C-alpha positions in Angstrom: 3.7 4.4 27.0 0.0 4.3 25.4 -1.8 7.6 25.9 -5.2 8.2 24.0 -5.8 11.6 23.5 -7.0 11.8 20.3 -9.6 9.0 19.6 -9.2 8.9 16.1 -5.5 7.6 16.7 -6.4 4.4 18.0 -8.5 1.3 16.4 -9.2 -1.0 19.1 -7.2 -3.6 17.7 -6.1 -4.6 21.4 -2.5 -5.8 20.5 -1.5 -3.3 23.4 -3.3 -5.3 26.2 -1.6 -8.6 24.9 2.4 -7.5 24.5 2.1 -6.0 28.4 3.4 -8.6 30.1 3.3 -6.5 33.2 -0.6 -6.5 32.8 -0.2 -2.8 32.7 -2.6 -2.2 30.3 -7.0 -2.8 30.3 -9.6 -1.8 28.5 -12.1 1.3 28.8 -15.3 1.4 27.3 -16.4 4.8 26.4 -19.8 6.5 26.6 -19.9 5.2 22.6 -19.6 1.6 23.2 -16.1 1.7 22.1 -12.7 0.4 24.5 -9.6 2.2 24.7 -6.4 1.1 26.2 -5.8 2.6 29.7 -2.4 2.4 31.6 -1.9 1.6 35.2 1.1 3.7 35.8 1.8 1.9 39.1 2.7 -1.4 37.2 3.8 0.1 34.0 7.9 0.4 33.8 8.2 2.3 30.6 9.0 -0.5 28.0 7.8 1.1 24.9 6.4 -2.7 23.8 2.7 -1.0 23.9 3.7 2.1 21.3 5.5 -0.4 18.9 3.5 -3.0 18.2 0.7 -0.2 17.9 -0.5 -0.3 13.6 -1.5 3.5 13.8 2.0 4.9 15.1 3.9 2.8 12.5 2.4 0.4 9.9 3.7 -3.2 9.6 6.8 -2.6 7.1 8.4 -6.1 8.2 5.9 -7.6 6.1 6.2 -7.4 1.7 3.4 -7.6 -0.6 2.6 -7.4 -4.3 2.6 -3.8 -5.4 -0.3 -4.2 -7.0 -2.9 -7.6 -6.2 -4.1 -9.9 -8.3 -7.7 -9.6 -8.8 -10.2 -12.1 -9.0 -14.0 -12.4 -9.2 -15.2 -15.8 -7.7 -18.2 -18.0 -5.9 -18.1 -21.3 -4.4 -20.1 -24.1 -6.3 -21.4 -24.8 -3.2 -25.1 -23.4 -3.2 -25.6 -23.7 0.3 -22.1 -22.2 1.3 -22.9 -19.2 -0.9 -26.2 -18.3 -0.2 -25.0 -18.7 4.0 -22.2 -15.9 3.2 -21.8 -12.5 2.8 -20.3 -12.4 -1.1 -19.6 -15.6 -2.5 -18.1 -17.6 -0.4 -14.8 -18.1 -1.0 -13.2 -17.4 2.5 -15.7 -20.3 3.6 -13.6 -22.5 0.8 -10.0 -21.1 2.2 -11.0 -22.1 5.3 -11.8 -25.9 4.6 -8.9 -26.1 2.9 -7.0 -25.2 5.3 -8.4 -27.6 8.3 -7.8 -30.5 5.8 -4.1 -29.7 6.7 -4.8 -29.4 10.6 -4.9 -26.0 10.5 -6.1 -23.5 13.4 -8.8 -20.8 11.4 -9.5 -17.8 13.0 -12.1 -15.3 12.7 -14.9 -13.2 14.6 -17.9 -14.8 15.9 -21.1 -13.8 17.8 -20.9 -13.7 21.7 -24.5 -14.7 23.9 -24.7 -11.1 24.4 -24.7 -10.2 20.7 -20.9 -8.7 21.3 -18.4 -9.8 19.0 -15.3 -11.5 19.2 -12.6 -13.6 17.7 -11.3 -17.0 18.4 -9.1 -19.4 16.8 -9.9 -23.6 16.7 -9.2 -26.0 14.2 -12.7 -27.5 14.6 -14.2 -27.0 11.0 -18.0 -27.3 12.7 -17.4 -23.7 13.8 -17.0 -22.3 10.5 -20.3 -21.4 10.4 -20.0 -19.7 13.4 -16.6 -17.9 12.0 -18.7 -17.4 8.2 -20.4 -13.8 7.2 -19.2 -10.1 7.9 -20.4 -9.0 11.6 -20.1 -5.1 11.0 -19.0 -4.6 14.8 -15.7 -4.3 16.9 -14.6 -7.4 17.9 -12.8 -7.6 20.4 -9.0 -9.4 19.9 -7.9 -9.1 23.7 -5.9 -12.8 23.8 -5.5 -13.7 20.6 -2.2 -12.4 19.5 -0.7 -14.1 22.4 -2.7 -17.5 21.7 -1.7 -17.1 17.6 1.9 -16.7 18.7 1.7 -20.2 20.7 0.8 -22.0 18.2 3.3 -20.7 15.3 6.2 -21.3 17.7 4.8 -25.1 18.4 4.7 -25.6 14.4 0.9 -25.5 14.4 -0.5 -24.1 10.7 -2.6 -20.7 11.4 -5.3 -19.2 8.9 -6.5 -15.6 10.2 -9.0 -13.3 9.1 -9.6 -10.2 10.5 -9.8 -6.1 9.4 -7.1 -4.5 7.8 -5.9 -2.9 10.9 -6.0 -6.0 13.4 -3.9 -8.2 10.8 -1.2 -5.1 10.4 -1.2 -5.4 14.5 -0.2 -9.3 14.5 2.3 -8.9 12.6 3.4 -6.0 14.5 3.0 -8.3 17.1 4.5 -11.1 16.1 7.6 -8.8 14.3 8.2 -11.1 11.5 6.2 -13.4 9.0 6.0 -17.2 9.6 5.7 -19.6 7.2 2.6 -21.3 9.0 1.0 -18.4 9.3 -1.7 -17.0 6.4 -3.5 -13.9 6.9 -6.8 -12.8 5.2 -8.7 -9.1 5.2 -11.3 -7.5 3.5 -12.4 -4.1 2.6 -13.4 -2.5 5.8 -16.0 0.4 5.5 -15.9 0.8 9.3 -16.7 -0.8 12.3 -20.0 -0.2 14.4 -20.4 0.4 18.2 -21.5 -2.6 20.3 -23.5 -0.1 21.9 -26.0 0.9 19.1 -25.9 -2.4 18.4 -27.1 -3.6 21.1 -29.3 -1.0 22.1 -31.2 -2.2 18.5 -31.4 -6.0 19.6 -33.4 -4.7 22.4 -35.5 -2.9 20.4 -36.3 -6.3 18.2 -35.9 -8.8 21.1 -39.0 -6.6 23.4 -40.8 -6.7 19.8 -40.7 -10.5 19.4 -40.8 -11.2 23.0 -37.9 -13.7 22.9 -34.3 -14.0 22.8 -32.6 -13.6 19.6 -30.6 -16.8 18.5 -29.3 -16.6 14.9 -27.7 -12.9 13.7 -27.5 -12.8 10.1 -26.2 -9.5 8.2 -26.7 -9.0 5.2 -29.1 -12.1 4.3 -29.9 -12.7 0.8 -33.6 -13.2 0.9 -34.5 -11.2 -1.6 -30.8 -11.3 -3.2 -27.4 -10.6 -3.0 -28.2 -6.9 -4.3 -30.9 -6.5 -2.2 -29.5 -7.8 0.9 -31.6 -7.7 4.0 -30.7 -8.1 8.2 -32.1 -11.2 9.1 -32.8 -12.2 13.2 -34.1 -15.6 14.2 -35.9 -16.4 17.8 -35.8 -19.0 20.2 -39.6 -18.7 20.1 -39.1 -20.0 16.4 -40.4 -16.1 14.9 -38.2 -14.1 12.2 -36.9 -10.9 12.0 -35.6 -9.6 8.1 -36.2 -6.1 6.5 -33.4 -5.2 3.3 -31.0 -2.5 3.4 -33.4 0.3 2.9 -35.9 -1.0 5.3 -33.9 -1.9 8.4 -33.5 0.4 11.0 -29.4 -0.5 11.5 -28.2 -0.7 8.5 -30.3 2.5 7.4 -28.2 3.9 10.5 -24.9 2.4 9.4 -25.4 2.8 5.3 -26.9 6.4 5.0 -26.4 8.1 7.8 -22.9 6.3 9.0 -23.1 8.3 12.5 -22.0 5.2 14.8 -18.8 3.8 14.0 -15.5 4.1 15.4 -13.7 7.8 15.5 -10.7 5.8 13.9 -12.9 4.5 11.0 -13.3 8.1 9.5 -9.2 8.8 9.2 -8.9 5.3 8.2 -4.7 4.7 8.2 -5.3 1.5 6.6 -6.9 2.2 2.5 -5.1 1.6 -0.6 -2.7 -1.1 -1.4 -0.6 -2.9 -1.0 -2.3 -4.7 1.9 -0.3 -6.9 4.3 -3.0 -9.6 4.8 -1.8 -12.5 2.3 -5.6 -12.2 0.7 -7.9 -9.5 0.7 -11.9 -10.3 0.4 -14.5 -8.1 -0.4 -17.6 -8.0 -2.2 -17.3 -7.3 -6.6 -19.9 -4.9 -6.7 -20.6 -3.8 -10.3 -19.4 -7.7 -11.6 -23.0 -7.4 -13.5 -21.4 -4.6 -15.6 -18.3 -6.0 -16.3 -19.1 -9.8 -16.9 -22.9 -11.0 -16.4 -21.8 -14.6 -16.3 -20.4 -14.0 -12.5 -23.5 -12.8 -11.3 -26.6 -14.8 -10.4 -27.7 -12.7 -7.7 -26.7 -15.1 -4.8 -23.2 -13.3 -3.8 -20.0 -13.0 -5.9 -16.4 -12.7 -4.1 -13.9 -9.6 -5.3 -10.8 -11.8 -4.5 -7.4 -10.1 -4.2 -3.9 -11.7 -4.1 -1.9 -10.1 -1.9 1.4 -12.6 -1.8 2.8 -16.0 -3.2 1.7 -17.6 0.2 -1.9 -16.0 -1.0 -2.1 -17.4 -4.5 -1.0 -20.5 -3.3 -4.1 -20.9 -1.5 -6.3 -19.7 -4.1 -4.8 -22.1 -6.3 -5.7 -24.8 -4.1 -9.7 -24.3 -3.9 -9.7 -23.4 -7.7 -11.6 -26.6 -8.5 -14.2 -25.8 -6.2 -15.0 -22.4 -7.0 -15.9 -20.5 -10.2 -13.3 -17.3 -11.1 -12.8 -15.4 -13.5 -9.2 -12.7 -13.5 -9.6 -8.9 -13.9 -7.8 -6.1 -13.2 -7.5 -3.2 -10.0 -9.1 -0.2 -11.9 -12.2 -2.4 -12.7 -12.4 -3.4 -9.0 -12.0 0.1 -7.7 -15.4 1.5 -9.6 -17.7 -0.4 -7.4 -15.8 -0.7 -4.4 -14.9 3.2 -3.1 -14.2 1.7 0.5 -10.5 0.2 -1.3 -9.3 3.5 -0.9 -11.3 6.1 0.8 -12.4 5.9 4.8 -16.0 6.4 5.6 -17.1 9.7 5.5 -16.9 12.3 8.4 -19.6 11.9 11.1 -22.8 14.2 11.3 -22.5 17.1 13.9 -24.9 15.8 15.9 -22.9 12.6 17.1 -23.0 13.3 20.7 -26.7 14.3 20.4 -27.2 10.6 19.4 -25.8 8.9 22.0 -26.8 10.7 24.6 -30.6 9.9 23.0 -29.7 6.6 23.1 -29.0 6.2 27.0 -32.4 7.6 27.3 -34.7 5.9 24.7 -35.3 3.2 22.5 -33.4 2.1 19.2 -36.2 3.0 16.7 -37.3 6.2 18.7 -33.7 7.7 18.3 -33.4 6.1 14.8 -37.1 8.2 13.8 -35.2 11.5 15.1 -31.4 11.0 13.6 -31.8 8.8 10.4 -33.0 9.4 7.3 -36.2 7.2 6.8 -37.6 5.5 4.0 -40.9 8.1 3.5 -42.6 8.6 0.6 -40.4 12.2 0.3 -37.7 10.8 0.4 -38.2 8.2 -2.0 -39.3 11.4 -4.3 -36.4 13.2 -3.5 -34.0 10.7 -4.9 -35.8 9.9 -7.9 -36.1 13.2 -8.4 -32.2 13.4 -8.1 -31.4 10.7 -10.0 -33.3 11.9 -13.2 -31.7 15.4 -12.3 -28.2 13.4 -12.6 -29.3 11.8 -15.7 -30.5 15.1 -17.5 -26.7 17.0 -16.4 -25.1 13.8 -17.8 -26.8 14.5 -21.0 -26.7 18.4 -21.1 -22.7 17.4 -20.9 -23.1 15.7 -23.8 -24.8 17.7 -25.5 -22.2 20.8 -24.6 -19.2 18.1 -25.6 -20.8 17.6 -29.0 -21.8 21.0 -29.5 -24.0 21.6 -33.0 -21.9 19.3 -35.3 -23.6 17.3 -37.6 -20.3 14.7 -37.7 -20.2 14.8 -33.9 -24.0 13.9 -33.4 -23.2 10.9 -35.8 -20.0 9.6 -34.4 -21.6 9.4 -31.1 -25.1 7.9 -32.1 -23.4 5.3 -34.7 -20.5 4.2 -31.8 -23.2 4.5 -28.9 -25.9 2.5 -30.3 -26.3 2.0 -34.5 -22.9 0.5 -35.3 -22.8 -3.6 -35.4 -19.0 -3.4 -35.7 -18.9 -1.8 -31.7 -19.6 -4.5 -28.7 -20.9 -2.4 -25.9 -21.3 -3.9 -22.3 -23.7 -1.3 -22.3 -25.2 2.1 -23.7 -23.1 5.1 -23.3 -19.6 4.0 -23.2 -18.3 6.0 -26.2 -17.5 9.6 -25.5 -16.8 11.6 -28.2 -15.2 15.5 -28.2 -15.1 17.8 -30.9 -12.8 16.9 -34.1 -13.0 13.2 -33.7 -12.2 11.4 -36.6 -13.3 7.6 -35.9 -13.6 5.4 -38.8 -13.8 1.5 -38.7 -13.0 -0.9 -41.6 -14.7 -3.7 -43.0 -14.8 -6.6 -40.3 -12.9 -4.4 -38.1 -14.4 -4.6 -34.2 -14.3 -1.8 -31.2 -15.1 -3.7 -27.7 -16.0 -1.9 -25.1 -16.1 -3.0 -21.7 -15.3 -0.1 -20.1 -15.3 4.1 -21.4 -13.5 5.0 -24.0 -13.0 9.1 -24.1 -12.3 10.7 -27.3 -10.7 14.2 -28.4 -10.1 15.7 -24.5 -9.0 19.4 -24.9 -6.7 21.3 -22.6 -7.2 24.5 -24.2 -11.1 24.6 -24.5 -10.6 26.4 -28.1 -8.3 23.8 -29.9 -9.3 22.5 -33.1 -6.8 19.5 -33.2 -8.1 16.4 -34.7 -8.3 13.2 -32.4 -8.1 10.2 -34.8 -8.9 6.2 -34.5 -8.4 3.8 -37.2 -9.4 0.2 -36.9 -8.3 -1.5 -40.6 -9.8 -4.6 -41.8 -10.4 -7.4 -39.6 -8.4 -5.6 -36.6 -9.6 -5.5 -33.1 -9.2 -2.8 -30.2 -10.7 -3.8 -26.5 -11.0 -1.3 -24.1 -11.1 -3.3 -20.7 -10.3 -0.1 -18.3 -11.7 3.4 -18.5 -9.4 5.2 -21.2 -8.8 9.0 -22.2 -7.6 10.1 -25.8 -6.5 13.4 -25.6 -6.8 16.0 -28.6 -4.0 15.3 -31.9 -3.9 11.8 -31.0 -3.8 9.0 -33.5 -4.3 5.3 -33.0 -3.7 3.2 -35.5 -5.0 -0.6 -36.0 -3.3 -2.7 -38.7 -5.2 -5.4 -40.3 -5.4 -8.6 -38.0 -3.9 -7.0 -35.3 -5.3 -6.5 -31.7 -5.1 -2.9 -29.6 -5.8 -3.9 -25.6 -6.3 -1.1 -23.0 -6.8 -1.6 -19.8 -7.1 1.9 -18.5 -5.2 5.1 -18.4 -4.7 7.8 -20.9 -2.6 8.7 -23.8 -2.0 12.5 -23.8 -1.6 15.2 -26.8 0.1 13.9 -30.1 0.8 10.5 -29.2 0.6 7.9 -32.0 -0.2 4.4 -31.2 0.5 1.8 -34.1 -0.8 -1.4 -33.6 1.0 -4.5 -35.6 0.1 -7.9 -34.3 -0.5 -7.1 -30.7 -0.2 -4.3 -28.3 -1.5 -4.6 -24.6 -1.2 -1.6 -22.6 -2.2 -2.3 -18.8 -4.2 -0.1 -15.9 -2.9 2.9 -15.0 -0.7 3.6 -17.9 0.5 7.1 -18.3 1.8 8.3 -21.3 2.7 12.2 -21.9 2.9 13.9 -25.3 4.3 13.3 -28.3 4.5 9.6 -27.3 5.5 7.1 -30.5 4.1 3.5 -30.1 5.0 1.1 -32.7 5.0 -2.4 -32.9 4.5 -2.6 -36.8 7.6 -1.5 -39.3 5.6 0.1 -42.2 7.9 -1.7 -44.6 9.5 -4.8 -44.6 13.7 -5.2 -44.7 14.6 -8.6 -46.7 16.1 -10.6 -44.0 16.1 -14.0 -42.7 14.2 -13.8 -39.8 12.7 -10.4 -40.1 9.0 -9.9 -38.8 7.5 -6.5 -39.6 5.7 -6.7 -36.5 5.9 -7.9 -33.2 4.3 -7.8 -29.6 4.3 -4.7 -27.1 3.5 -5.1 -23.5 3.1 -2.2 -21.6 2.6 -3.6 -17.7 0.4 -1.7 -14.5 1.0 1.8 -13.7 3.9 2.5 -16.3 4.9 6.2 -16.8 6.4 7.1 -20.1 7.7 10.5 -20.6 7.1 13.3 -23.3 9.0 12.4 -26.6 9.1 8.4 -26.1 9.8 6.3 -28.5 9.0 2.4 -28.0 9.6 0.1 -30.8 8.2 -3.5 -31.4 8.7 -6.5 -29.4 9.4 -4.6 -26.0 8.0 -5.6 -22.7 7.4 -2.8 -20.1 7.7 -4.2 -16.4 5.1 -3.0 -13.6 5.2 0.5 -11.8 8.4 1.3 -14.7 9.6 5.0 -15.6 10.7 5.5 -19.7 12.6 9.1 -19.4 11.4 11.7 -21.8 12.7 11.1 -24.8 14.1 7.3 -24.9 14.0 5.1 -27.4 12.8 1.9 -26.0 14.2 -1.2 -28.0 14.5 -3.8 -25.4 12.4 -5.1 -22.4 12.2 -2.7 -19.4 12.1 -4.6 -15.8 9.6 -3.5 -13.4 10.3 -0.7 -11.3 13.0 0.9 -12.7 13.9 4.1 -14.5 15.5 4.2 -18.3 16.3 6.7 -20.1 18.8 7.9 -23.2 18.9 6.6 -26.7 19.0 3.3 -27.0 17.5 3.4 -23.4 19.6 2.1 -20.3 18.8 1.7 -16.9 19.7 4.6 -14.6 17.6 3.5 -11.6 16.2 0.6 -9.5 13.5 -0.6 -7.1 11.7 2.8 -7.7 8.0 3.7 -6.5 6.1 6.7 -8.3 2.5 8.1 -8.1 0.4 10.5 -9.2 
């Protein structure tokens, strides 16, 4: 039987209400404006179904998704939809594709009283109401029953909700349906309807009219400087950017009125259970400027074959580029971390809200944009820059050679292609040599000479030979004593991770190391033999591919022509001469499979 004693253990998904055939569970709204299930013990038969559908008690383990999603930056070619959307309009394009197949599309809409609830319908005229994020707790009561009825009748359903709502849906359904496609999003937390109604009451009194349209994250001043826009029946309009709108200040800077469960969110990280996960691709301007026109760019994470099929169906109507999780996560901390804990004055805030207008409460509890606040912000930003420079100075010391290398790699060398400045950080005793025609492409930070023992004088070496290239697409660390050599005409591609002390990488042809690489001490990775064997069909070099999230143990040797699958573990001392399947453990000389279906974490 559901019994809420700790409010952080209830996400308000409403699945327990829908699953109870005895109508023993109803919703009760608390002093903060959030609803919680209450059980009528006179009606309850203690069947336990309410506990079974709760996504917090147990996640939807019946749903299997990619361990690492495919990641895209994307936006629609339809500028009207893009500008009316929160991000790049990708959800709308997928929904339109589904409507063409007679699909029922579900999502959150505003009610006449400015609360939010979910609907499901095959009517594409409702898409503008579903479009755009609402940032409020949305009521799902009745939706689970309706979706199940549609699926059992054979109707196609495309449904979008928060990660907890999608998990609850799969828990309620108990199995996957071929005719159901789900979409969730990177959620920063759902806010109190009570707080939003107080905010709207303030605006309606100020403008002397009922609000007719509400748009969170309007793009009047661009996507990066998004704004709150509210239209009124008398023709007037309110619009303020994220730094000056009182609701946004309370949500983004104070963070004091989200649902209690959001501060301890159980649904962060990957794999997610939805077929597709959407978000803003914050930071895309630092990764690929061609994908940012300040009109909104979506981060699209594909979690299943079904999701990939839907995304493929709209590719001719969108602009897209594929990236990796490490790059996507940099601008989206909410991907893996919940909202910061509420401030101690939360109770006082809600008590004040019962007595005073929203703007009066905001002035008392929120960090409003005053001259002193702006000044403090600027001082903090400059202080951070000074600290960064002091850290660099400490790292380089008084060595002329260290400083020469640092300045050359970050500012002077035409052989280094940089997304921005200060992407190369060299420690003491780092020796970098770029031969004629060689190039180093820094799309992310490369750090060399990291020491575990501070007084160590171990040399770190990087040699890129004539017409060779090394590309860094994700932050990569070279520990002291490591040596990378890129042979003439070859290409080394690093997507993010590190190599430990005394690692040697000799790249002939191509070596690609994907994101999350964890490479232990004394490892040797060679796609180049160094000498030629006179033998028919012999090749002195062949590509090596090391997949995402691979763990390579100390003293391993990996030879040319090898491909290592995602999530594999190479045991210490192994000699790898053949391909390694994903999620296996291999070891020995030569390496053989020891265990299959393995998952590991750092």
